[in-house]
Structures are given as C-alpha cells and as structure tokens.
C-alpha positions in Angstrom: -128.0 20.6 119.9 -124.8 21.8 118.3 -126.6 24.4 116.6 -128.0 25.5 119.9 -124.6 25.8 121.4 -123.4 27.7 118.5 -126.5 30.2 118.6 -125.8 30.4 122.6 -122.2 31.3 122.2 -123.2 34.0 119.6 -125.7 35.3 122.1 -128.4 35.1 119.6 -131.8 35.3 121.8 -134.1 35.4 118.8 -132.8 32.0 117.8 -134.4 30.7 121.1 -137.4 32.9 121.2 -138.5 31.4 117.8 -138.1 28.1 119.1 -139.2 28.1 122.5 -143.2 27.9 123.5 -144.3 31.4 124.9 -144.8 30.0 128.4 -141.1 28.8 128.4 -139.5 32.0 127.5 -138.7 32.6 131.3 -135.9 30.1 130.7 -133.8 32.6 128.6 -133.5 34.9 131.7 -130.2 33.5 133.4 -128.4 33.4 129.8 -129.8 36.9 128.5 -130.6 38.9 131.5 -128.5 41.9 130.3 -130.5 41.9 127.1 -134.2 41.5 128.3 -136.7 43.4 129.9 -139.5 41.7 132.0 -142.8 43.5 131.9 -145.7 42.5 134.3 -149.2 44.3 133.9 -151.7 43.9 136.6 -155.4 44.8 136.0 -158.9 44.9 137.8 -159.8 42.6 135.1 -160.7 42.4 131.3 -164.4 41.8 131.1 -165.8 45.3 131.5 -165.2 48.7 130.1 -164.6 50.0 133.6 -161.5 47.8 134.2 -158.1 49.2 134.3 -154.4 48.9 134.6 -153.7 48.9 138.5 -149.9 48.4 138.1 -147.0 47.7 135.8 -143.4 46.6 136.8 -140.5 46.7 134.6 -137.1 44.7 135.2 -134.2 45.4 133.0 -131.7 43.4 134.8 -130.6 46.1 137.2 -133.7 47.8 138.4 -137.3 47.4 139.0 -139.5 50.3 138.1 -143.0 50.3 139.1 -146.0 52.4 138.0 -149.2 52.3 140.2 -152.6 53.7 139.0 -153.4 56.7 140.9 -149.7 57.6 141.7 -147.5 57.4 138.6 -149.1 55.3 135.9 -148.4 57.9 133.5 -144.8 57.5 133.9 -144.8 54.4 131.9 -144.4 55.4 128.5 -141.1 57.4 129.6 -139.8 54.4 131.7 -140.4 51.9 128.7 -138.2 53.9 126.5 -135.4 54.5 128.9 
C-alpha cells in the first residue's frame, strides 16, 4: 500500500497500468485524467469483410472529438495526433 501511495504521489500512471486488470483501468481516470486519452470505437460488427468503423470518439480530459463514417472519419488520424 505504501508503494502505491508513493507511486500515486509521483504521478506514475505506468505503475498502476501494469498492475490493474485491463477491465479496471477506467479507475485511473479521476487521478490521471489530465494525462489520458479515452478512445471509443464503434463498428457495424467484426465478422465480415463488409463491416466497418461507424464512429470514433476521443476524450482528452478537456474536449470530446467525434469522427463519424460518411462525415469526417478520415479526420481521425489528425485528431489523435493533436
């Protein structure tokens, strides 16, 4: 517990990402929101060659950017690097 407190005080997010199960990483949000980007990808499915990404949302702790198929999905590579 003491080691975790020290790592938290040092803002060492990697310490926690290496120890938490992947499905529990969301718990880091309140402590590290200024250092994280949340990514949500929606698809039509993953079973066929005809399936595709329908939307991607990015949240950087300040704003949400959305890229939607048929509108601005090609913008995603630019948005993720900003």
